[in-house]
C-alpha positions in Angstrom: -45.2 82.4 -24.8 -48.7 82.2 -25.8 -50.0 80.4 -23.0 -48.0 82.8 -20.5 -49.6 85.8 -22.7 -52.8 84.5 -22.4 -52.3 83.6 -18.1 -51.1 87.5 -17.8 -54.2 88.6 -19.3 -56.6 86.7 -17.1 -54.8 87.3 -14.3 -55.3 91.5 -15.3 -58.8 90.8 -15.5 -59.0 88.8 -12.2 -57.5 91.9 -10.8 -59.5 94.8 -12.2 -62.7 92.6 -11.0 -61.0 92.8 -7.7 -60.6 95.8 -7.5 -63.9 96.9 -8.8 -65.9 94.4 -5.9 -66.5 91.9 -9.1 -66.5 88.3 -9.6 -63.5 87.8 -12.3 -65.7 84.8 -13.7 -68.2 87.3 -14.5 -65.7 88.5 -17.5 -65.5 86.5 -20.3 -62.3 86.9 -22.6 -62.5 86.9 -25.9 -59.2 86.0 -28.5 -59.3 88.2 -31.1 -57.3 86.2 -33.6 -58.0 87.9 -37.1 -55.1 87.5 -39.2 -53.7 84.8 -37.1 -52.7 81.0 -38.3 -54.7 78.3 -37.4 -51.4 77.0 -35.6 -51.5 80.0 -33.2 -55.4 79.7 -32.5 -54.6 75.8 -31.6 -51.6 76.8 -29.2 -54.1 79.8 -27.4 -56.5 76.3 -27.4 -54.6 74.3 -26.2 -53.7 76.8 -23.1 -57.4 77.0 -22.7 -58.9 79.7 -24.4 -61.9 78.4 -25.8 -63.9 81.7 -27.4 -62.3 83.5 -30.6 -63.4 87.1 -32.2 -62.7 87.5 -35.5 -63.1 90.8 -37.9 -63.5 88.9 -41.2 -66.1 86.0 -42.3 -63.6 84.7 -45.0 -61.1 84.1 -41.5 -64.3 82.2 -39.4 -64.7 80.1 -42.7 -61.4 79.1 -43.3 -60.8 78.4 -39.8 -64.3 76.6 -38.4 -63.8 72.9 -39.7 -59.5 73.3 -38.6 -60.2 73.9 -35.1 -61.6 71.7 -31.7 -65.6 72.0 -32.1 -66.0 73.1 -28.8 -64.8 76.6 -29.7 -66.9 79.5 -29.6 -67.2 82.2 -32.5 -67.8 85.6 -32.3 -67.8 88.1 -35.5 -66.8 91.3 -34.0 -66.4 93.4 -36.8 -67.9 94.9 -39.8 -70.1 92.5 -41.0 -72.2 92.8 -44.7 -75.3 91.6 -45.2 -74.6 89.8 -48.5 -72.0 87.6 -46.1 -74.3 86.7 -42.9 -75.8 83.8 -44.8 -71.8 81.7 -44.4 -71.5 82.6 -40.6 -75.1 82.2 -39.0 -74.9 78.9 -38.3 -71.1 79.3 -37.2 -70.9 81.9 -35.2 -71.6 82.0 -31.4 -72.6 85.8 -31.4 -72.0 88.2 -33.7 -71.4 91.8 -31.7 -71.6 94.3 -34.8 -74.9 94.8 -35.4 -75.7 98.6 -36.2 -78.8 98.9 -38.6 -82.3 97.6 -39.2 -81.1 96.2 -42.8 -78.7 93.9 -41.2 -80.8 93.5 -38.3 -83.5 92.2 -40.9 -80.4 89.9 -42.9 -79.6 88.3 -39.6 -83.3 87.7 -39.0 -83.9 86.2 -42.5 -80.6 84.0 -42.3 -81.6 82.5 -38.7 -85.8 81.9 -39.7 -83.9 79.4 -42.7 -81.9 77.2 -40.1 -84.2 77.7 -37.3 -82.1 79.1 -34.7 -81.8 82.0 -32.6 -78.9 84.3 -32.7 -77.2 86.4 -29.5 -76.4 89.7 -31.1 -75.2 92.9 -29.7 -75.6 96.2 -30.8 -72.5 98.2 -31.8 -72.5 102.0 -30.4 -70.5 104.8 -31.4 -70.3 106.2 -27.5 -67.4 108.6 -28.5 -69.0 109.0 -32.4 -65.7 108.8 -33.6 -66.2 109.2 -37.7 -64.3 106.4 -39.1 -66.1 104.1 -36.4 -69.2 101.8 -37.5 -71.9 102.1 -34.4 -74.8 103.4 -33.5 -74.6 107.1 -31.4 -76.0 106.3 -27.7 -79.3 108.8 -28.5 -80.4 106.0 -31.4 -79.6 102.4 -29.6 -83.5 102.7 -27.6 -85.6 103.3 -31.0 -83.6 101.1 -32.8 -83.7 98.0 -30.6 -87.5 98.9 -30.2 -87.7 98.2 -33.4 -86.0 95.1 -33.5 -87.4 93.6 -30.9 -89.8 91.9 -32.2 -87.6 89.7 -34.7 -87.9 85.8 -33.0 -84.9 84.3 -34.7 -82.9 87.2 -32.9 -81.9 88.1 -29.8 -80.2 91.3 -28.4 -78.2 90.2 -25.5 -75.9 93.8 -24.8 -74.2 96.4 -26.5 -70.7 96.5 -27.5 -68.5 99.6 -28.2 -64.4 100.2 -29.7 -63.1 102.8 -27.5 -60.8 105.4 -29.2 -57.2 104.6 -28.9 -55.8 106.3 -26.8 -52.2 106.3 -25.2 -53.4 106.6 -21.2 -56.2 104.3 -21.2 -58.0 106.4 -18.0 -59.2 108.3 -20.9 -61.5 105.4 -21.9 -63.2 105.0 -18.4 -65.7 107.7 -19.8 -67.0 106.1 -22.5 -67.2 102.6 -20.5 -69.4 104.6 -17.9 -71.5 105.9 -20.9 -72.4 102.6 -22.6 -72.8 100.3 -19.1 -75.0 103.4 -18.2 -77.0 103.4 -21.5 -77.2 99.4 -20.5 -79.0 99.8 -17.6 -81.4 102.3 -18.9 -82.6 99.9 -21.6 -83.1 96.9 -19.2 -85.1 99.0 -16.9 -87.5 99.1 -19.7 -88.1 95.6 -19.7 -88.2 95.7 -23.5 -89.4 91.6 -24.2 -86.4 90.0 -26.4 -83.8 92.2 -24.7 -81.5 90.7 -22.1 -79.0 93.2 -22.0 -77.0 91.2 -20.1 -74.0 91.4 -22.2 -71.1 94.2 -22.2 -68.7 94.1 -24.9 -65.8 96.3 -24.1 -62.5 96.4 -23.5 -59.1 95.7 -26.0 -55.8 95.3 -25.0 -54.9 99.2 -24.4 -57.9 99.3 -22.1 -59.8 96.5 -21.0 -58.5 96.2 -17.3 -60.6 100.0 -17.2 -63.2 98.2 -18.8 -63.5 95.5 -16.1 -63.4 97.9 -14.2 -66.0 99.6 -15.4 -68.2 97.1 -15.8 -67.4 94.9 -19.1 -68.6 91.2 -19.5 -66.4 91.1 -22.8 -63.5 91.5 -23.1 -61.6 91.1 -26.7 -57.9 91.0 -26.5 -55.8 90.1 -29.5 -52.7 92.1 -29.8 -51.8 91.3 -25.8 -52.5 87.2 -26.3 -51.1 86.5 -29.8 -48.2 89.6 -30.4 -48.9 92.4 -33.7 -51.0 91.5 -36.4 -49.6 91.2 -39.4 -50.8 93.2 -42.0 -49.1 91.9 -44.6 -51.8 89.5 -45.1 -54.2 90.6 -47.5 -58.0 91.0 -46.3 -61.2 90.8 -47.9 
């Protein structure tokens, strides 16, 4: 069942990339495993998943030692500064950097562990009041401010598009993020690569892949509906 879901998602990514003239290998599938038990993650791992995305620091802490060590954990949810120290040496990437204070904390905690943390800047492209993230106009000044941090590597941008009934409605959101990424790359800022575009979720990842996403975050499409009875932090 879960292996079948994973295969379907991967096939859909492949078809979307071919439609857009892209190499499907350019797109990394992040299996969003928030609220899911370790047994389901192991099943996904056995089916080939290696990159898992979690929204809560506590869930990463709970699952980290109970699953294979070659898993890449991605922190994709809003990150509180006082929680950074718990995951700084456990995650491969933080997708949700949206303030200088958070960037400073990541820099400080990464320095303590003598590592360089890959991060993405979260952009609220649609400017939804319910979402975290910078406005598109704020991203370049923000990146210029944190580019000199030696233990933080800005790899690109992330957005959570609006939840819509027709995923085509989000195509423009993805195009705007991609254009912003290209514009920033052309500035040739030291320590900034813009090689990652994390955009697209279960509802719209195929559209995102067509529009240049290099990371899609799919949870429900792989694991099924989330169990909201599980208490969050």
